[in-house]
N, C-alpha and C positions, 0 to 999 in steps of 0.2 A: 564562151561569155553567154551571160544572159543578155537578150535585146531589151531595148528601153519600152517596148510596147506589147501588150497583150496582142494575140491574133486579131480581136475585134477591133484593134485600132485604138483602145484606151490605154492610158499610161500605166506601166507595170510598178507597182510597189516594190520599193528596195528590200533585197532578200537578206535575211539574218544567216541562214545557212544555203549554200548554193552548191550543187553536185551535177556534174554533167561526165559521161562516159565512165562512169564508175562500174568496173567489172570485178569480180572475185571468183577464183577457182580452187577448189580443194581436190588435189589430185585429177582425176578424170571427170569430176562433177563443175559444171560452170553454174555456181550458185548465183551469181549476178552478171547480168550481160549487157553493158553499156546503158546503165541507169542514170535517168535525170530525175533530180530531186530539189525540192525548193520549199524553204519555210520562210514565211516573213514574221518579223515582229509582232508578237501579241497574237498571232492568228491561232486557231485551233484547227489542226488540219488531220484529217483521216489517211493512215496508211492501210490500204485493204488489199486483200488477196488471200486466196486458199493456203492452208497449210504447207509449207514446202516452196512458197513461191518466192521466198528470198528476204521476207521482211525482217526476220530476226539477224540476218545476216547483214543487211543494209545498217540497221541499228547498232550492230557490234561494230561495224566499220566506222560510222560517224562518231562513236564513243570510243575509238582508239584500240578496241580489242583486236581487230584485223585490220590489216594493211591491204589497200586495194592494189589491183594489177597497175603496171605503169601506163602513164596516160590519162589517168583520172584528173580531173579539175575539181578541188575541194576548196570552197572558199567561206570564210566566216567575217561577215560584217565587211565584204569586200577583198578582204585580205586572205593570201594563200595559207591552207592549214594542211598541207601534206607533212607526211613525217609524224603524223598524230599519235599519241599514246593516251593510256587513260588517265594520267595525271594531267596533262595538256588538257584533255576534252572538259576535265572538271575544273580547271582554271578559267578556262572559257565561258563556263556556265552550261553545259551539256550534262544532264542528267538523265539516268533511265531508271525507272521503276519496273522491274520485271514482274512477272506473274506472279513468282513466290516472294517477292518485296525485298528479300534478302535483309531481314530483320534479325535483331538479336532477341530470341524470345524470352532469355532469363534477365535481360536488362529491362530497365524501366523505360517508360514513354519518354522521360527527359534525357537519358542516357542516348536513346537510339536517335531522337532527333538532333541531338547537340553533338553526335557522335564525330562527324568530320572535323569539328573544331579542335578537337583533341588529337587529331592526325598531325605529325610533324616528324622532323628528323632528330630532335633532340628530346631525351625522356624529359617529362615535367610532370608535377602534381596536379591532380584534376580538381579544379574549381566548381564543386557540386554547385554552389550557390549562383554563380555566373550562368552555369548549364541549364539550371531550372528557370533562371530569368529569360535566358534565351529562348528557350521551348516553350514558355508561355506566351512571348512575344509572338512567336511564329503561330501559334494556335490561335492568338487573338487576331492575327493576319487573316487567318483562315475563317474566321468567325466560328470556332468550335471549342466545345468543351470536352477535355478527356483529363483524367486524373493523371497528372504526370508521375506520380509514385508507382503507378500500376505496372505489372510485369505486362510485356507485350503478349506474352502466351496467353494471358487472361481475356484478351481483348477479342471482338468480333472482326470478322475479315474486313468490314467496312471500316472500323476504326484503326485496323494496322495500316490501310490503305492512305488514312490521313496523316498516320505518322511518317510513311514513307514520303509522303508530298511535303511534310514539315521539313525532314531531314534535306530533301531537295532544295527547299528555300532557304534554309541554313546555309548551304553551300552557294547560295548566290546565282541560283539557276536563271538562265535567261530562255532555255529550251528543255522541254521535260518530255522524254517520251514516255507513254504509259501503254504497256503491254497487256492488253485484255484485263483493264482494271475492273470491269464490271461481271468478269465470268462467273465469280462466286457470289455475287450480290442478289439482292432481292429488287424489285421494282422501287421500292420505297429508298433502298440503300442507294441503288443506281441514280435516282432522281436528287438525293443529296450530294453524291460524288459529281453530277454534271453540274451542279451549282457552284461547286467548288472550282472546278474547271473554268466556268466562266469568271469566276472571280480572279483566276490567276491570269486569264487573258486581259481582263480589265487591267490589271498590273503589269502590262506590256510582257509578259512571259508567255513565250510560245509554247503550245502543247502539241505533239503529234499523238494521235489516239488510235491505237490499233484495237479493233474489235470486230466480233463476228456479229454481233447484234445490229443490224443494219438500220433499224429504225432509230437508235439512238444516235447513229453516227450521222443520218442525216439531218437529226435535230440539232446536234452540238456544233459540228463542223460547218465550216464555210467552204472548204474545198476539200476534194478527196483525190489522193494519189493511187492508181491501181497497179499493181504488180502480178504478172501471171507467167508460172515457170520461169522465173529469174529475169523476165524482161519487162521494161517500163510499158504499160499500154496507155496511159496518159493521165493529166492532172484535169479534174472538172469541178465546176462549181456545185455545190449541193442544191442550190435552189433550183427547183424544177426537176431534179433527180428522183427516181423512184426505186423502190428495193428490187424490183423486177429488172430494172436496166443497169443497176449497180452488179446484181448478181450475174447479169449477162455478161459484164465486163469482166468480172473477177474469174468466171469460169470459162468463157468463150461458148457457152451453150445457154439456151433458153429454159428455165425451168417453170413448170406448169403449177400454178397456184389455183387449186379447185378442190371444194369440198367433196367429201366421200359422198357416193349415191346412197339415196335414202333407201333403207334396206330393212325389211320386218325380217329379225333374226328368229329362227325356229329352233326347237329343241330346248331341253331343260338348262336352265343356267349352270355354267361350270362353278362360279361362287356365287352365294347368296349371303349377305350381310344384314342382319336384323339387330336393331338398336344399339348397336357398339358404343359403349362409352369408356373413356378413361379419365379420370380426373384431372383436370388443368390441362388436357390434350385436345380432346374432342369429345362430342355428346351426341346420342341417339344418331348414330350413322346407320342408313339402311340403302342397299342397292344390290342389283344383280348384274352379272356379266354373263353373256350367252356365247356359245361357240363361234368364233370368227368376228366376234365385237371388239371394236377398240373404243373403251370408254374413257374419256379425258376426266381430269381432275385439275382445277387451276383455283387461283384465289391468291391475296395478298400476303405479306410477311406474317406469320403467325397465324394463319390460318387453320394449321393442323394437319397439312398434307403428308408431310414426311412423317409425323407422328403415327398418323393412320396406317401408313404403309408399313412401318416398323413392326406394329402389332400383328397385321394381315401376313407378315413374314416370321411370326413367332419371336422377335426380339424384344418385344414389352408386352406385357398381359392386360387385356382390357378388364375393366371392372365389372362391367355388365354387357350383356348383348350375346349373339351367337352369329358364329362363321360356319356355314355349311360348303363343302367342296364336293360336287358331284351328287348332291342332295344328301350326304350324310355329315352330321356334326363334326366339326373339327376342332379339337382341345389341343393345344401347342404349348409345350413346357420350354422350347427353345425353336432356333431356326432349322436345328435338324429336322424336327417334327415336320416344319412347313416343306423343306427340300423332299423328303421321304413322301409327303402327300403330293408332291407335284406343283409346288410353287417356288417360282424362281423371281429373285430380287436385283435389279440392276440400281444400285447407288446413285446419289448425286455426286458423292466424293470419289470418282472412280480412282483416283491416284493412291489414296490410302485405305479405302474400303473395297474397291472392286478389283484391285489388280495387286500383285506381290510383284513391286517394281524390279527387284534386284534378281527375279527368275526369269527364265527364257518365255520367250511368245509359247512355244510349245507346251511348257510346264502349267503355264496360266490358262492355256486353252483345255486341259485335260484335268485339272484339279478337281473337278466336281465328281469325277467318274473314274476315279483311280482304279475302284473295285472292280469295275467292269473291263479293266485292261490286263488282268491277270492272266499268266500263262503257268505252264507247267512248273510244279514245285511252289505256287503262290507268289511267283517273282512276276514284277512288271513286264510285260511283254512289249519291246521296242516295235515289232511290226504292227501289233494293234494301235500302239499309241501314235506311231507314225501315220497310219491309215486314218484314224480320228482326227488328227491335226489337219492331214490334207483334205479330209471332206469338208472341214468347216471353214478352212481358210478359202477353199474354193468357192463353196456356197455363198458365203458372206463376201466375196470378192476383197479379202484384207491384203493389202500390199505390203508384203514383207520382203526382206532379203533372205534370211535363212531362219528356220523355226528356233534354232539355237540361239538366235541374237536376244539380247534382252528387250522385255517388253518396254522399257522406258525409250527406246531408240524409235519406236513408232509414233507418227503424228498423233495429234488428239482423236481424229477421226477413227483411225486405225485402231488404236487402243480400246475405243468403245466398242468396236466390232469385236474384239477378241474378249472382252467382258460379255458381251452377247452370246458367243461362241461358246464360252464357258457355261452359261446356264441353259443354253439350246441342245447341248450335247447331253443334258440329262433328261431331255424330254419333258419339258413342265407343261401342266395344263393350262396354267396362269401366269402370265409374265407380267410383272410389276416394272414400269420403267418411271425412275425419278429423276427427271431433268436429265434426259439422257444427251442432250446436246450441248451441254455447258462445256465452254472452251473449244467447240468443234465450229470448223468453217462452214459457210453456208453450202458448199458445194458435198462437203462430207455430210451435212445435216439432211440433205436430201437423198443420199444414198441411205442413211439409217432409216429414214422414213420409208423408203422402198422396201427394207428389209421387214419393217413393221407391217406393211400392207401386205406383204407376200406371206408372212406368217399368220395374220387374220385370214387370209384367202385360205390357207391349208386347215382352218378350224380353231387356231389358238385364241383364247381368250385374253385380251391385252388391257391392263390398266396404266393409262399413260399421265403421267404428272408433269406439270409445268406451270410457272407463271408467266411464261410468255404466251400471251391467249393467241396469237397467230397460229402458233405450233399445234395448240388442241383443236383450235377452229377446223384447219385443213387436214387434220390427220386423224380425227375421231368421228365415231358415228353419234356418240351423244358427249356433251360436256356437263359436269357437275360443277356448279360454282360453291366454293367453300369459303366460310368467313367465320373468325372467333371460334373453330373447333365445330361449325354445325354446317350442314349442307343447307344452302339457301335456296337454290332454284337450278333447275336442268334446261339446257338448251339442246337443239338439234340443229348442226351446222347447216344443212342442207335445207332448213326451213327458216333461218334467220341471216341477219347481217353480221359481220365480224363487228362492226360498230356496237350493235347491240350488247354482245358479249362483253366487250372492252368497256363500255360505258358502265355495265352491272359490276364488273369486276373492280373498277377504279371509282366507283361512286363514293 
């Protein structure tokens, strides 16, 4: 049972949810080991930890999907809640908004929000008028405006998040778990979502916020509970907490945050872009990247960063300007031309664009170089394929079971390493990384940037795109600031402060 006082002697607030000695084992894997977890009414609590630390298992246990091992204490408003199942969890007011949000894309906004009101043991006619009224009332409560008749498939990720939150409120939520709610959102959309979370807290609805973006965690949450390798590390106030300290608690090690050393890059540019324009996307873009240089590209939503990357990879055609690779003009009719020229592109959405999810880890790794793996008779050589897979799995330190396992079985950080392996196997001259750490935990992020630094040290030219200014500041030699489709200014991190870059981007 929880004590009545905090360690510093102050009175402890009453708990909405209280867990002690919570363990969960799957076969020989100890997913959770004697976890303590406590959520207070109306608070915003962060659940932090690297991928695989047990966060999802804990959420599924609290929401009734998993049963804990005997001996666990689970209390809701001071009352025992053992024997929990998903239906009972919803009755108590426990709602989970997973990263995929589990919405019905071909149904309307109103139908998705009021969905749970139409669940029941007996068939009945749907009252569409009442459904619309309820959905409208919920959106008004959130102070947002979304077309109730719009199909969810047509909405932005940010608006889908709001629909998912609305559905939770219809179900009379008292505790909402949000799993990586900002992973695919821009900075502007993230700020808007944070305001919604604060509004829920003001309505005495507790929110457990799971995010790898530590700056927003420290901004929105009052406390943070840290898990590491399935064990409880501790719960800490966010006041006075730093990103560096939180990272250390999550990973068990201290990570360095230093800018790259100031370097004068020699040699001819790997890529030269002059006056590149595409109507409605970007205008008059010019830059060079030399061998071994990491050039950052940052800016707010709508800046045109990804649109520029798509043209550099041959997926869209610019209306004017010139791209030179290795000093030679490059005319691309498709991304196949870009690949053959030596350009690789790691997209922001690795799930749908970077990987073939149903396929194995091995097949995803070798998909770009199958023509190089042929044996006698023009058939794929298992030996060559296996050697290539082993080489890149080892070089990029990808944590896998077997190469035959589906790539979807990997954590976000390891999936991103497979996307990198897929392109690096093709031996590119220019590597374009578009938001490479979306949905990746802090420890895995550090590992990805170690790979980036190593590739640059080997002479590869790299374009790193991110709307998280600390990422480009600490991992790039130069940073270009893009706004409304134009390059506004350039920064050299070794010669400026992070605040200078952030102030310029968010001005």
